[in-house]
N, C-alpha and C positions, 0 to 999 in steps of 0.2 A: 306612309314611313312604318318600314319593321322594327320595334326593339328588340335587341340582342343580347337586354344584360338582364332577363330573368327567364331566361328556358330551362326546361325541367325543374321546377321546385319545388320542395319535398313537401311529404302535406304535410308534415311537421315539422317547422326547420328547429334545427340544433344553436348551437354556440354563434353569432357570428365570424369570430375572429377561426372559426375551423375552414369558412369558407366553400361548405360541400352543399349550403343553402338552395343555391339555382348557379347556372353557368351564365358567362359572359362571355360572348366574342367580339372583338376588337376589331378583326376584317370588314372590309369594304364589300358587301355583297349585290352581287345584281340580280334582284330578284322581279326585273323587267321580265311582263309575262306574254310571251312571243310566241306562235304556234309551232306545236310538234309538229314535224312535217312526215315521221316515221309509221311504219306498223308494228303493231307491239301489243294484239290482242290475238292469239289464236282463237277461231270458234272453236266451239264443242259441240261431237257431235250430237249429242241426242235433241233430240226437236225438240221434248218437252222445257226444256232450259230454257227462259228467256233471259238475253245476255244482249248488255247495250254495249256499245261506246259514250263514251261520258263527253261534252253534255248530253241527258237526258231528259227533255222536258215532263215527260210524263210522270215523274215522281212527284210534286206540290202536291197533288190530293190525296195522295197514299197514306192510308189510316196511319201506319208505321213509320210517318215521319215526326210525329207528335214525341212518338218516344224517343227518335232521336233527338230533337230540339230540345227535348226537356233531360238529356243528358249529356249539357256541357259539364266542363270543366275538366279535361281534358287534354294530353297531346304535348305538345313540345313548350309549346305557349297559346294564349289566344289570338297573338297575332297574324301566328303562322298556320295556325287551323283556319281562320276569317281567311287568309288571302287565301288557300286553294281552297277553299266551297267557294271562292267568288270569280276567281282568276284558273281556274286551272287547265291545261292544253291537252289534257287527256286523262285518263281512268276509267273503270270500268264499273256497268250497273249489273250485276247477278242475280237474277233470280230463281231458284229450287223448287218447284212444286213440294207438295205433301208428300213425300214415300218415293221421291225418288230419291236415287242412288247413282250419281255421277260417277262411270266406274273408270274414266279418263282423267290425270289432272286438268285443269284451264293453265296455260302456259300464258304469263304477260312477259315481255325484255323491251326492257328500254336502254338503248345505242344513244347516249347524248356524243355530238362532236362539236366539230367548229360551226358548223352551219343548223344546228339542233341543238344551242349547250341547254336549253334551263327543260328541266321537266318539272311540272306544275301536275300532280295528279291525284283526284279524287276518287276515291274509290267504295261503293257499298255493294254488299253480299247480306244476300238476304235466304235463309235458310229455312224454307218451311217444314212443319213437322214431320220429325220421323224421315227428313233427307241429307243424304249425305253429300261433301265436295269436298276437294283441295283443289287449292288456289294456288302456282307456284309465280312468285315475280324476283325476276331480276334483273337490275341496274346494274353495267356497267360502259363507263364511259371510253372514248376513245382516247389513246396514249396522247397526245395532242392538242383537247380541249380542255378549257376552265370551264368546268360541267355544276352547275349548284340543280338539285333536287328537294322538291319541299311537296311529303305526298301525305293524302291522309285517309285511313282507311277504317270503314267500319263494318262491322259485321255485328247480324243478328240472327242470332240462333234459335229458334222456336223449339219447342219442346219436342225433345226427345232427339234433334236434331244434332250431325257431328258434322262440324267444320274443322279442315288444318289448312292452315295459311303458312306456306314455306317462302321467305326470302331471302334475298342474298344482294348480298350488297357487296362491288367489286370496283368501284371508284379508282379514279387516278390521284395520284398524289396532291393537284392543282385543283380540286373538287371540293363543294361542301354537299353536305348531307344531313337533311333533316326529315325525322319520320313518325307520322302520328298516327296510333295503332287505337281503337277503342272496339271491346267486343262486350254488349249486350246479350246473356247468357241464359237460356228461356229455362223453366224445370227439366229437370231428366238432361239438358242439353250438354253438349261439351264443342269447347273450341280451345283448339291448339295449335303453340306456333312454332315453328321452327326457323331460329333466322341468324344468319352467317355475315359479322359485320367484319368485311375481309380489307376497305380500301377507303380513300377521299381525306382530303389535311383535315376535316373537322367534321365530326359526328355526332350530331344529338336523335337519339329515337324514343321514342316512350311509347310504353304500351299498358293498357287499361284494360283491365278486365270487370267486370260488372255481374258474379254470381246468384243465381236465383235458387231456389230451395233445390238440392238433388243435383245442381250443376256442376261439371267439373271446368277445368280450364289448366292448363300444362305449355307453360315457356320452357324448352329446349334452346341456350342460345351457346355460339362463341364469336369470339371475337379476335385480332388480330392488331399489333400496334407497332408498326416498327418507323425509326426517320424521325420524326417530333409532329408524329399527327397524334390528336387529341380525340377522345371518344369519351361521350357523357351519355349510359347510358340507365335508361328510369323504367323500372317494372311497378308496375301494383296491382295487388288481388285485394278486389273489392267483396267481400262475404256477405251477402244481404239477405240472403235466403239460406233454411236449415236445410245441415247434412249436405254443405256443399264442399267440393274438396278442388285446393289448388295444389302447384308447384310452380316455381322458379331456380332452374339450375342453371347455372350458367360458369363456361371454361375457357380461358383465356390467355394471351401470352403477348410478354411484349417484350420489346428489344429496344438499340440503341438509347434515345430519348423522347420515346414517346411517353403517355401519360395517358391514364383511364380513372372515369368514375363512374362506381357500378351502384344504383342505388334499386335495392329492392324491397316493398313494403307488403305486409299482409294486413290486413285492417277486417278486422272482425267488428258489423256493426251488428245493434241491440237488433236481437232477431234469429240471429246468425247460429244457433247453438246448435252443437254435435257436429259443426266444423268443425275439418281439417286442413290446414295449411303447414308449406316447406319451399327454403328456400335454401340454397349453397352456390357455391361459387369456388373457382379452384383458378386460378391464375400463376402462371411461370415467368418467373423474371429472368432473363436472358442478360442482363448489365444492370449495373449496381446506378447508372445514371436513369433509368427508367417510372414514374413515377405513379403508384395506384394506391386507389382512394376505395372503399369501400363503405359503405352504409345501411346496413341491415335496417329494417323497422319493422316492428311488431306492434299492432296498434289494436286494443281491445274493448267493446263494449258490451262484452256477452261474455257469462260464468263458462259458462260446458263448452267449451272450446278447445281444439289441440293445433299451438303451431312453436315452428323450429326455425331455426336459421344455424347455417353455418358458413365459415368463411376460410380459406384458408390462400396464402402467397408466402410465395421465397426464392429466394434462389434455386435455380436447379442445381438437381444432385451433382456434382464434379464427377462423384465415383462414375454414376452413371455417363456423362459428358466421356470421359475418361478410357472407361469401357469400348465406348460404340468407334471413340477415334482410334484404339488402340488394335481396331479392324481395321483400320483403311479410311475411314470417316474423317473427311474434314470438318471444320467446327460448324459449317454450315447447313451441312450436312445431316448432325448431330442431331442439332436444334431442328430440324423437319423431323423426323424420326419421332422426338419424343412431343415435340404438339401434336401431331398428327397421330399417336399413342393416345394425347389427353381428349385431341378430339373426337373419336373415332364413332363413339356413340352417339354422338352427335351428328354428325356424318353421315352416318350407317342409317339414319331416318330420311335423308332426302331422297328425294326422287323427285324423275325418273334417274335411273342412276346417270345416265350420261353426264347431270351436274357435278359428280361428284369427281369427275376427274377435272371439270373446269376448277372447282376449291381447292384440291391438290396443290392443282400448279399453279394455282394464286400464293398457297400458303407457301410451297417451294420458291417463289418468286421473292416472293419479301423476303424472308426469314434469310433466303441465300446470298439473293442479288439488291436489294432492299425494291424492289419495282413489282 
């Protein structure tokens, strides 16, 4: 039995009456582990690349597994991570040898439907020294499917490696989405996440990055809430080594009765001197009935560090809406233009460029028609 009353727990709890320490979901969700019978992994052209679909039995004796097993305490919840580890029905194992630069993105696409309603993916990406790779993961349920997605993605970036993970979630309004992510960023390595959370009835996502000396990690995310959907977004940058750098940048838009909780934490551990971390969030509120909660945290056990955060949210500028509507745009069309303008910096980072059209169509459909 998976408990759904302690999801995305804050690293340091605040006053209980604020009701932001954790997320509780009352819905009855079917987590039955069923086979996922669709192809989802596009094989990369590079012959040197080690690439397998999960489950892959050759992992248990790898030395890297000890590092991963010692890196507990991440994800939406311990129960959800453990369930995906044990009962996954899809996922990938990718290992990039030392010095190899994968020039084309590795594409992963999930499309749950009424015959395949459950996606439980377990992913492991290992980038050896001075290698480079980009992984693109897209999940989009069919219109008539009440789907469930529970995913776990672990990234290990060795010294000087560069890994970019692009995640796009555009499930329908009757689906549930849980996604847990962990990055172990080695000395001088870099792991970037580009995230678009655009769909599902309820979504809980968690990104944890642990940075060694001279490591970098940057998260750029956009999110969209319409109808009565709820999003709970948790991002943690844990600086463990000297001169490490991180940033969290989020841009969102809410309309109708949608609600969102954003939890961004930068944690400077002892020994992480001369490190820098920043976080910012900007959210457009299109209706008075939306609910937006932001919880920025700066935690520090070291003196010589730089940390900053900035949060802004507010009603859409009525003058801008009036200006656009006076030139023939409907209110919905004006909202689309304002949201796309706010999201453009993140959308421009997403590739292949064919995905831009999918994202813009999702934004337009949800702001114009509610789907």
